[in-house]
Residue, then its C-alpha position, 0 to 999 in steps of 0.5 A: m813066887k808067882l805063877g801066870p794065869m791058871p785055869n779056874d778049876l779048883s783042883d789045879i789050884r789045890a795041886l799047887l799046895p804041896q809045892a808051896a808047902k815045901l817052901a816053908k821054914p818052920p824051925i820051931s813047930n816043924f809044921f809045914v803050911g802052904a797056901v796059894c791065892r788068886g789075885t782079882t786083878t790078873g788071875t795070877m796065882y801066888f804062893g805062900a808058906n809059913v816062916e818062923f824065926a828061931g830064938e825070937a818071939l813067936s809073934f814075928t812068925v809069918h803065916a802061910e796065908q799072910a805070905a800068899i796075900t802079901n806076895a800078891w800085894i807087892n806084885g800089884e794085886t788089889g784083892i784076892d778072890l780065892l785062897a787055898v790052904t793045906a791046913a785050916p787057917c788059925g784065928y789069927c789068920r782069919q782075922f788077918l784075912n778079914e782086913l782085905s779089900t775083898a774080904a766080903t767076897m773071897q772064897i777059901s778052900i782047905g785041903d779037899e773041902d768045898t770052898h766057903p766065904l770068909s764069913y763061914f770061918l769068921p762069923q760075927s767078925f770085927g773089922p775095919s768098918d768097926l773102927g771107921v775105916t773103909g777100903g782095906l788091905m790091898t786097896p791101892a795107896d800112895n802115902k805121899l812120903t819123900i826122902t832125900e836119899t836117892d840110892d836104889l835100896a832107899q828108893a825101893a824102901l820108900r816105894a814100899a812105905n808109900m804103899s803101906y797100909a796103916p790106917y790106925s797108927k798112921s805109922f807108914a813104913g817100908v823095908a828093902l833088902r839086898t842079897s849077895d846075888g844082887r836081888t832086891f826084895f821089899g815089904p810094906y807094913g800092913e795093919n789090922a783092926a785087931f792090931n795083933p795080926s798086923i804084919s811088919p815090913l821086914e816080915v813081908a820082905l823076908s817072906a818074899l826072899n824065902l818064896a824066891g828061894g833065898d836064904w837069910n845068909q844072903i842078906e847083905e844090907v837092909t833099909l827101913v823107911h818110916t815116918e816119925p814117930s815110928l813103931h818099926a825101928s826096934a822090931t825091925s832091928t830085933v828080928l834082923a839081928a836074930i837071922s843076919s849080921a847085915p846092917l840096918r839103915t833107918i831113914t825118916a820120911r816126910p810128907a811130900 
């Protein structure tokens, strides 16, 4: 879910947090977290909420901060200047945020507290520059991949793969899924310098579906576009099987 440009008053942004938290799906923790971020490109507000997958590894959880950031990313934003959250970001999320193109300048608000830069919450940080990477997550990219399949779902997954961020493994990937009401949701892969906070393309697509008010039982088909060798086919299949009986199609992309 995204909202149009809003007043810069922080109280207006905080007022949206309870609405964002209502979108959370936490069947394991029963801990509802909402986040709202503001894109630097348009000033648009983007919702985020945590999503957990019962019966699957906890590492596949989408945190509310990740949901808000990836929501902004797939909607064309190239950075975030403000993030408001209902609860303090865990260490995992602080590391995830440190990968952003605007990590050095973004401000974070927790509840009713004053805003602080990310460096306040993550001192002596480790990030992309330590591994020789410049830019960061949300920096516009075109990975110049191509596939022979021309159907709409495959092409949506290809667009996601071409915007994916994988400077460490070079294993670019994107997922697109179609629901029973004809909607299509997509997700690009996003890596992290600490590796573990990387977010899979399926997680991004499922988070987008959730924020749009969709349910897992609406998923009818899923397509994964990935490079070879790939890190994604097994994990995508595992998570999808935990929530849906929809078929997974995998397509190997080549450099254009």
